[in-house]
Backbone as CSV, one residue per row, in Angstrom:
resi,resn,N_x,N_y,N_z,CA_x,CA_y,CA_z,C_x,C_y,C_z
1,MET,-9.761,18.443,-1.201,-8.322,18.610,-0.599,-7.822,19.657,-1.340
2,PRO,-7.147,20.468,-0.933,-6.690,21.817,-1.504,-5.797,21.623,-2.454
3,MET,-5.604,22.326,-3.522,-4.685,22.132,-4.667,-4.237,23.652,-5.131
4,ASN,-2.959,24.025,-5.355,-2.591,25.288,-5.419,-3.089,25.599,-7.297
5,ILE,-2.889,27.026,-7.304,-3.587,27.449,-8.456,-2.790,26.465,-9.810
6,LEU,-1.490,26.487,-9.811,-0.710,25.731,-10.733,-1.444,24.357,-11.048
7,HIS,-1.590,23.755,-10.015,-2.167,22.289,-9.998,-3.491,22.304,-10.845
8,ARG,-4.407,23.534,-10.234,-5.691,23.241,-10.566,-5.927,23.421,-12.074
9,VAL,-4.843,24.500,-12.507,-4.942,24.932,-14.156,-4.490,23.630,-15.074
10,LEU,-3.295,22.863,-14.666,-2.972,21.672,-15.171,-3.986,20.650,-14.946
11,CYS,-4.650,20.297,-14.053,-5.631,19.528,-13.734,-6.988,19.257,-14.663
12,ARG,-7.316,20.728,-14.965,-8.272,20.956,-15.737,-8.025,21.221,-17.439
13,SER,-6.699,21.127,-17.645,-6.232,21.338,-19.060,-6.839,20.375,-20.123
14,THR,-6.715,20.535,-21.365,-7.128,19.505,-22.278,-5.453,18.695,-22.614
15,VAL,-4.377,19.339,-22.001,-3.331,18.746,-22.128,-3.340,17.428,-21.279
16,TRP,-3.868,17.885,-19.897,-3.623,16.633,-18.987,-4.712,15.789,-19.324
17,GLU,-6.195,16.133,-19.756,-6.856,15.194,-20.389,-6.510,14.464,-21.548
18,ARG,-5.494,14.661,-22.298,-5.129,13.932,-23.155,-3.863,12.994,-22.658
19,ILE,-3.117,13.597,-21.778,-2.221,12.664,-21.233,-2.747,11.513,-20.417
20,SER,-3.950,11.883,-19.573,-4.646,10.856,-18.838,-5.304,9.971,-20.145
21,ALA,-5.774,10.291,-21.099,-6.483,9.359,-22.151,-5.311,8.568,-22.793
22,THR,-4.026,9.013,-23.391,-3.454,8.220,-23.952,-2.297,7.781,-23.139
23,LYS,-2.036,7.878,-21.705,-0.909,7.500,-21.130,-1.304,6.619,-19.723
24,ILE,-2.004,7.639,-18.873,-2.290,7.312,-17.564,-3.236,5.967,-17.471
25,VAL,-4.404,6.171,-17.976,-5.621,5.163,-18.050,-5.268,3.886,-18.589
26,PRO,-4.493,3.798,-19.982,-4.256,2.867,-20.846,-3.204,2.195,-19.914
27,TRP,-2.221,2.670,-19.340,-1.262,1.775,-18.396,-1.732,1.280,-17.357
28,ALA,-2.424,1.982,-16.583,-3.041,1.857,-15.111,-4.070,0.425,-15.497
29,LEU,-4.888,0.368,-16.443,-5.764,-0.433,-16.554,-5.484,-1.397,-17.849
30,SER,-4.500,-1.612,-18.465,-4.148,-2.655,-19.112,-4.660,-3.977,-18.794
31,ASP,-5.133,-4.769,-19.624,-5.804,-5.969,-19.570,-6.583,-5.958,-18.470
32,ILE,-7.367,-4.931,-18.045,-8.391,-4.907,-17.054,-9.893,-4.629,-17.600
33,ASP,-10.619,-5.557,-17.289,-12.021,-5.464,-17.599,-12.855,-4.660,-16.654
34,LEU,-13.451,-3.576,-16.908,-14.117,-2.764,-15.742,-15.474,-3.355,-15.385
35,GLY,-15.915,-4.155,-16.210,-17.307,-4.810,-16.280,-18.568,-3.661,-16.517
36,GLY,-19.622,-4.111,-15.945,-20.612,-3.295,-16.208,-20.848,-2.006,-15.396
37,ARG,-20.632,-1.852,-14.053,-20.369,-1.080,-13.320,-19.317,-0.583,-12.518
38,ALA,-18.672,0.403,-13.054,-17.280,1.190,-12.385,-17.462,2.286,-11.657
39,LEU,-16.844,2.539,-10.784,-16.730,3.776,-9.958,-15.202,4.399,-9.668
40,GLU,-15.315,5.664,-10.300,-13.988,6.282,-10.204,-13.928,7.359,-8.672
41,ILE,-13.086,7.109,-7.877,-12.897,7.507,-6.872,-12.128,9.244,-6.955
42,GLY,-12.749,10.138,-6.680,-11.827,11.410,-7.149,-11.615,11.972,-8.465
43,PRO,-12.690,11.888,-9.230,-12.316,12.257,-10.492,-12.061,13.726,-10.885
44,GLY,-12.283,14.578,-10.012,-11.718,15.980,-10.015,-12.250,16.675,-10.899
45,TYR,-11.674,17.166,-11.969,-12.130,17.856,-13.264,-12.814,17.050,-14.409
46,GLY,-12.298,15.498,-14.259,-12.885,14.803,-15.070,-11.968,14.429,-16.250
47,ALA,-10.739,14.704,-16.067,-9.645,14.228,-17.108,-9.957,12.713,-17.755
48,ASN,-10.215,11.456,-16.750,-10.478,10.393,-17.147,-11.807,9.761,-17.642
49,ILE,-12.589,10.613,-17.451,-14.005,10.400,-17.913,-14.457,9.631,-19.356
50,ARG,-13.824,10.125,-20.119,-13.812,9.743,-21.395,-13.490,8.318,-21.583
51,SER,-12.178,8.356,-21.234,-11.240,7.003,-21.194,-12.488,5.975,-20.460
52,LEU,-12.480,6.177,-19.149,-13.310,5.350,-18.454,-14.760,5.211,-19.344
53,LEU,-15.572,6.061,-19.783,-16.905,5.794,-20.350,-16.616,4.734,-21.282
54,ASP,-15.597,4.764,-22.201,-15.321,3.474,-23.373,-14.795,2.218,-22.744
55,ARG,-14.553,1.970,-21.452,-14.439,0.906,-21.063,-15.157,0.111,-20.125
56,ALA,-16.218,1.183,-19.700,-17.350,0.534,-18.484,-18.633,0.738,-19.061
57,GLY,-19.478,-0.153,-18.654,-20.979,0.007,-19.133,-21.505,0.995,-18.486
58,SER,-21.346,1.486,-17.186,-21.702,2.686,-16.905,-20.694,3.042,-15.817
59,LEU,-20.795,4.356,-15.264,-19.878,4.868,-14.733,-20.498,5.772,-13.769
60,THR,-20.014,5.661,-12.328,-20.251,6.503,-11.447,-19.147,7.583,-10.995
61,GLY,-19.013,8.799,-10.387,-17.907,9.259,-10.128,-17.974,10.046,-8.468
62,LEU,-17.361,9.538,-7.524,-17.411,9.824,-6.079,-16.601,11.159,-6.049
63,GLU,-16.955,12.321,-5.937,-15.927,13.729,-5.854,-16.129,14.033,-4.615
64,ILE,-15.213,14.588,-3.954,-15.545,15.169,-2.494,-15.766,16.751,-2.604
65,GLU,-15.114,17.384,-3.653,-15.344,18.664,-3.615,-16.714,19.302,-4.335
66,PRO,-17.600,20.002,-3.625,-18.834,20.116,-4.322,-18.758,20.950,-5.547
67,ALA,-17.738,22.041,-5.575,-17.679,22.688,-6.950,-17.279,21.777,-8.118
68,LEU,-16.408,21.058,-7.827,-16.220,19.816,-8.820,-16.894,18.806,-9.034
69,ALA,-17.773,18.429,-8.156,-19.097,17.471,-8.323,-19.960,18.177,-9.224
70,GLU,-20.514,19.448,-9.192,-21.118,20.178,-10.018,-20.637,20.449,-11.252
71,ARG,-19.164,20.862,-11.191,-19.068,20.773,-12.629,-18.791,19.602,-13.492
72,LEU,-18.929,18.674,-12.874,-18.832,16.997,-13.620,-20.296,16.768,-13.833
73,ARG,-21.332,17.186,-12.888,-22.516,17.026,-13.477,-22.760,17.737,-14.874
74,THR,-22.380,19.199,-14.570,-22.811,20.140,-15.870,-22.243,19.288,-17.042
75,ARG,-20.976,19.032,-17.036,-20.451,18.496,-17.975,-20.636,16.962,-18.623
76,HIS,-20.762,16.272,-17.767,-21.100,14.744,-17.902,-22.161,14.128,-17.589
77,GLY,-23.073,14.813,-16.760,-24.392,14.246,-16.336,-25.148,13.435,-16.852
78,ALA,-25.210,13.393,-18.174,-25.766,12.554,-19.049,-25.427,11.400,-19.238
79,GLU,-23.867,11.318,-19.070,-23.097,10.219,-19.392,-23.013,9.122,-17.860
80,MET,-23.225,9.765,-17.002,-22.527,9.486,-15.609,-23.195,9.778,-14.611
81,THR,-23.273,9.073,-13.310,-23.637,9.535,-12.163,-22.520,10.118,-11.444
82,VAL,-22.966,11.301,-11.083,-22.043,11.964,-9.723,-22.404,11.969,-8.651
83,ILE,-21.747,11.342,-7.692,-21.961,11.662,-6.380,-21.129,12.634,-5.467
84,GLU,-21.753,13.426,-4.730,-20.652,14.183,-3.900,-20.550,13.343,-2.405
85,GLY,-19.147,12.932,-2.239,-18.818,12.342,-1.074,-17.308,12.152,-0.986
86,ASP,-17.186,11.398,0.377,-15.554,11.019,0.772,-15.385,9.810,0.335
87,GLY,-14.003,9.739,-0.288,-13.784,8.334,-0.633,-13.522,7.213,0.737
88,ALA,-13.296,8.060,1.919,-13.077,7.273,2.901,-14.138,6.924,3.598
89,ARG,-15.338,7.569,3.137,-16.573,7.338,3.866,-17.791,7.178,2.845
90,MET,-17.865,6.422,1.803,-18.535,6.424,0.657,-20.171,6.367,1.127
91,PRO,-20.985,7.075,0.479,-22.354,6.743,0.608,-22.989,6.092,-0.368
92,LEU,-22.414,4.971,-0.393,-22.694,3.933,-1.521,-23.295,2.390,-0.616
93,SER,-23.841,1.590,-1.355,-24.245,0.529,-1.009,-22.924,-0.541,-1.118
94,ALA,-23.147,-1.742,-0.050,-21.607,-2.696,-0.355,-21.909,-3.267,-1.439
95,SER,-21.009,-4.003,-2.168,-20.981,-4.922,-3.326,-21.837,-4.326,-4.306
96,GLU,-21.683,-2.999,-4.711,-22.584,-2.281,-5.855,-21.644,-2.167,-7.191
97,PHE,-20.121,-2.370,-6.932,-19.656,-2.203,-8.194,-18.718,-3.219,-8.609
98,ASP,-18.222,-3.430,-9.919,-17.692,-4.526,-10.757,-16.140,-4.245,-10.799
99,SER,-15.905,-2.634,-10.645,-14.747,-2.221,-10.573,-14.895,-0.676,-9.717
100,VAL,-13.549,-0.482,-9.211,-13.537,0.824,-8.564,-11.763,1.206,-8.714
101,VAL,-12.019,2.593,-9.400,-10.692,3.038,-10.264,-10.702,4.436,-9.134
102,CYS,-9.128,4.557,-9.160,-8.701,6.208,-8.980,-7.138,6.483,-9.651
103,PHE,-7.304,7.784,-9.983,-5.956,8.070,-10.852,-5.766,9.447,-9.964
104,THR,-4.109,9.431,-9.960,-3.471,10.627,-9.435,-4.409,11.364,-8.315
105,MET,-4.846,10.695,-7.312,-5.572,11.487,-6.335,-5.137,10.938,-5.058
106,LEU,-4.620,9.803,-4.676,-4.366,9.344,-3.435,-3.728,10.135,-2.511
107,HIS,-2.753,10.778,-3.055,-1.409,11.592,-2.427,-2.340,12.878,-2.186
108,HIS,-3.454,13.093,-2.330,-4.197,14.253,-1.851,-4.909,13.923,-0.742
109,VAL,-4.910,12.392,-0.343,-5.807,12.120,1.029,-4.717,12.340,2.135
110,PRO,-5.516,12.997,3.132,-4.241,13.779,4.025,-3.602,13.127,5.132
111,SER,-3.795,11.554,5.317,-3.286,10.708,6.161,-3.197,9.692,6.013
112,VAL,-2.236,8.780,6.290,-2.394,7.120,6.145,-3.439,6.718,6.543
113,SER,-3.958,7.008,7.678,-5.151,6.244,8.099,-6.205,6.651,7.164
114,GLU,-6.664,7.751,6.338,-7.739,8.215,5.636,-7.428,7.228,4.173
115,GLN,-6.054,7.207,4.050,-5.714,6.418,2.618,-6.246,4.872,2.733
116,ASP,-5.932,4.490,4.100,-6.236,3.006,4.208,-7.875,2.854,4.356
117,ALA,-8.709,4.171,4.754,-10.015,3.842,4.831,-10.505,4.128,3.312
118,VAL,-9.863,4.563,2.339,-10.072,4.642,0.996,-10.115,3.182,0.290
119,PHE,-9.010,2.592,0.945,-8.779,0.919,0.521,-9.965,0.222,1.097
120,ALA,-10.283,0.295,2.474,-11.238,-0.451,2.944,-12.772,-0.016,2.330
121,GLU,-12.854,1.067,2.076,-14.367,1.304,1.463,-14.290,0.959,0.019
122,ALA,-13.240,1.196,-0.698,-13.152,0.391,-2.175,-13.624,-1.115,-2.145
123,LEU,-12.694,-1.824,-1.354,-13.184,-3.264,-1.181,-14.460,-3.344,-0.844
124,ARG,-15.285,-2.410,0.199,-16.570,-2.701,0.755,-17.831,-2.506,-0.556
125,VAL,-17.575,-1.500,-1.127,-18.384,-1.267,-2.427,-18.125,-2.290,-3.709
126,LEU,-17.166,-3.020,-3.771,-16.801,-3.890,-5.135,-17.659,-5.291,-4.570
127,ARG,-18.035,-5.672,-5.736,-18.833,-7.189,-5.891,-17.533,-8.084,-5.433
128,PRO,-18.065,-9.373,-4.906,-16.726,-10.237,-4.677,-16.261,-10.688,-6.142
129,GLY,-15.012,-10.672,-6.071,-14.237,-10.460,-7.458,-13.596,-9.334,-8.369
130,GLY,-14.337,-8.433,-7.664,-14.192,-7.011,-8.532,-12.671,-6.504,-8.308
131,VAL,-12.303,-5.639,-8.961,-10.945,-5.195,-8.999,-11.047,-3.671,-8.795
132,PHE,-9.866,-3.635,-7.964,-9.814,-2.028,-7.880,-8.204,-1.626,-8.114
133,ALA,-8.253,-0.725,-9.031,-6.902,-0.352,-10.151,-6.873,1.109,-10.058
134,GLY,-5.735,1.452,-10.054,-5.333,2.883,-10.654,-3.839,3.168,-10.550
135,SER,-3.506,4.193,-10.518,-2.334,4.736,-10.185,-1.980,6.094,-9.700
136,ASP,-0.986,6.650,-9.105,-0.663,7.680,-8.274,0.772,7.925,-8.893
137,GLY,1.321,9.358,-8.337,2.548,9.648,-8.609,3.815,9.249,-7.597
138,LEU,4.855,8.994,-8.046,5.925,8.453,-7.136,6.498,9.837,-6.512
139,ASP,6.894,9.724,-5.181,7.456,10.872,-4.482,8.615,11.499,-5.000
140,SER,8.912,12.650,-5.299,10.142,13.244,-5.921,10.267,14.667,-5.594
141,ARG,11.389,15.110,-5.895,11.211,16.495,-5.623,10.342,17.641,-6.607
142,GLY,10.272,16.991,-7.821,9.706,17.923,-8.950,8.194,17.625,-8.489
143,PHE,7.620,16.171,-8.004,6.358,16.045,-7.596,5.956,17.183,-6.790
144,ARG,6.882,17.080,-5.262,6.544,18.119,-4.166,6.563,19.409,-4.691
145,LEU,7.422,19.888,-5.619,7.369,21.074,-6.147,5.982,21.519,-6.812
146,LEU,5.555,20.423,-7.591,4.227,20.664,-8.167,3.017,20.899,-7.137
147,HIS,3.208,20.485,-6.015,2.150,20.291,-4.994,2.332,21.082,-3.991
148,LEU,3.512,22.190,-4.036,3.797,23.108,-2.780,2.154,23.810,-2.562
149,GLY,2.002,23.910,-1.399,0.752,24.433,-0.967,-0.694,23.633,-1.095
150,ASP,-0.499,22.148,-1.592,-1.638,21.204,-1.843,-1.591,20.368,-0.587
151,THR,-2.517,19.767,-0.402,-2.312,18.171,0.422,-1.509,17.014,-0.227
152,CYS,-0.211,16.964,0.271,0.637,16.118,-0.596,1.056,14.753,0.298
153,LEU,0.510,13.815,0.436,0.934,12.710,1.042,0.986,11.342,0.064
154,PRO,2.346,11.167,-0.601,2.398,10.109,-1.759,2.183,8.944,-0.608
155,VAL,1.925,7.858,-1.636,1.718,6.495,-1.026,3.046,5.806,-1.675
156,PRO,3.807,5.321,-0.745,5.156,4.546,-1.230,4.687,3.450,-1.780
157,PRO,5.110,3.012,-2.938,4.737,1.733,-3.359,5.118,0.531,-2.920
158,GLU,6.334,0.449,-2.160,6.759,-0.509,-1.452,5.917,-0.753,-0.217
159,THR,4.924,0.027,0.249,4.083,-0.232,1.263,2.696,-0.841,0.741
160,ALA,2.459,-0.488,-0.569,1.243,-0.462,-0.901,0.588,-2.062,-1.072
161,VAL,1.243,-3.021,-1.597,0.902,-4.294,-1.145,0.423,-4.887,0.221
162,GLU,1.336,-4.488,1.066,0.741,-4.687,2.505,-0.447,-4.012,3.117
163,ARG,-0.544,-2.937,2.659,-1.737,-1.784,3.177,-2.951,-2.551,2.363
164,LEU,-2.953,-2.769,0.910,-4.032,-3.331,0.292,-4.435,-4.803,0.869
165,THR,-3.442,-5.480,1.101,-3.721,-6.866,1.919,-4.519,-6.898,2.965
166,ARG,-3.674,-5.517,3.761,-4.615,-5.404,4.904,-5.950,-5.102,4.813
167,ALA,-6.254,-4.493,3.910,-7.636,-3.573,3.832,-8.599,-5.030,3.634
168,GLY,-8.146,-6.002,2.812,-8.746,-7.359,2.487,-8.683,-7.742,1.298
169,PHE,-7.696,-6.829,0.217,-7.823,-7.664,-1.062,-7.046,-8.608,-1.219
170,VAL,-7.036,-9.326,-2.309,-6.023,-10.251,-2.829,-5.231,-10.071,-4.128
171,ASP,-4.415,-11.019,-4.630,-3.940,-10.794,-5.895,-3.617,-9.373,-6.231
172,VAL,-2.830,-8.835,-5.224,-2.427,-7.387,-5.365,-1.212,-7.196,-6.293
173,GLU,-1.183,-6.533,-6.863,-0.072,-6.328,-7.951,0.415,-4.679,-8.138
174,ILE,1.758,-4.494,-7.805,2.211,-2.855,-8.148,3.217,-2.934,-9.063
175,ASP,3.360,-2.066,-9.772,4.269,-1.762,-10.991,4.648,-0.279,-10.807
176,THR,6.059,0.102,-11.507,5.970,1.545,-11.165,6.811,1.584,-12.712
177,GLY,6.777,3.015,-13.259,7.614,3.454,-14.218,6.928,4.946,-14.662
178,GLY,7.944,5.629,-15.167,7.734,6.921,-15.456,7.178,7.846,-14.544
179,GLY,7.750,7.763,-13.493,7.456,8.738,-12.224,5.922,8.391,-11.753
180,SER,5.411,7.188,-12.112,4.213,6.854,-11.569,4.068,5.311,-10.923
181,PHE,3.156,4.835,-10.133,2.793,3.594,-10.083,1.538,3.316,-10.140
182,ARG,1.297,2.057,-10.575,-0.031,1.408,-10.725,-0.381,0.431,-9.799
183,PHE,-1.605,0.171,-9.470,-1.996,-0.978,-8.669,-3.028,-1.740,-8.927
184,ARG,-3.228,-2.892,-8.785,-4.086,-3.697,-9.289,-4.390,-4.828,-8.047
185,ALA,-5.977,-4.751,-7.709,-6.154,-5.566,-6.319,-7.742,-6.101,-6.552
186,HIS,-7.959,-7.397,-6.207,-9.170,-7.770,-5.972,-9.979,-8.382,-4.963
187,ARG,-11.125,-8.117,-4.733,-12.072,-8.561,-3.546,-11.859,-10.110,-3.840
188,PRO,-11.936,-10.579,-2.523,-11.813,-12.224,-2.734,-13.263,-12.338,-3.447
189,GLU,-13.283,-13.729,-3.929,-14.679,-14.082,-4.388,-15.831,-14.621,-3.333
């Protein structure tokens, strides 16, 4: 999904990696056990990798952009599995993961129907009882300015419970704070 130059520079910076490690991932995943097998949809430049490796037995990253998938393989290939693919059409087996996560990427999915397909695919690749969790930015003027020239379709948190429930998830929770929202949902047992 296209990103402007400012956005690309920010997302690959050590500053963003530090923010992710100290604020985004801990808040989004507080009180969540990722289990033995975790999948991150859209790891991008890899800002969340270190934090996720500390929380999961094994980590797989599914990245749609070929250059970013190759960059992840080069930087983290010994620590994780990197698969090139689309979160709305995952080249993965059903019930393969204990957890599926995504951070600050849902707004880069270009349509509501594609976002809903990501939710459905997350459900499909989760084992029964598995958790889907993550966070994304809230729509605002500043958020839109950062994304000038990007694909940018923020997920309204007030619709997220209904959309995740419609995809088949249960125990859906949405919280907002600090310009972001976090979500947690489970695949039924």
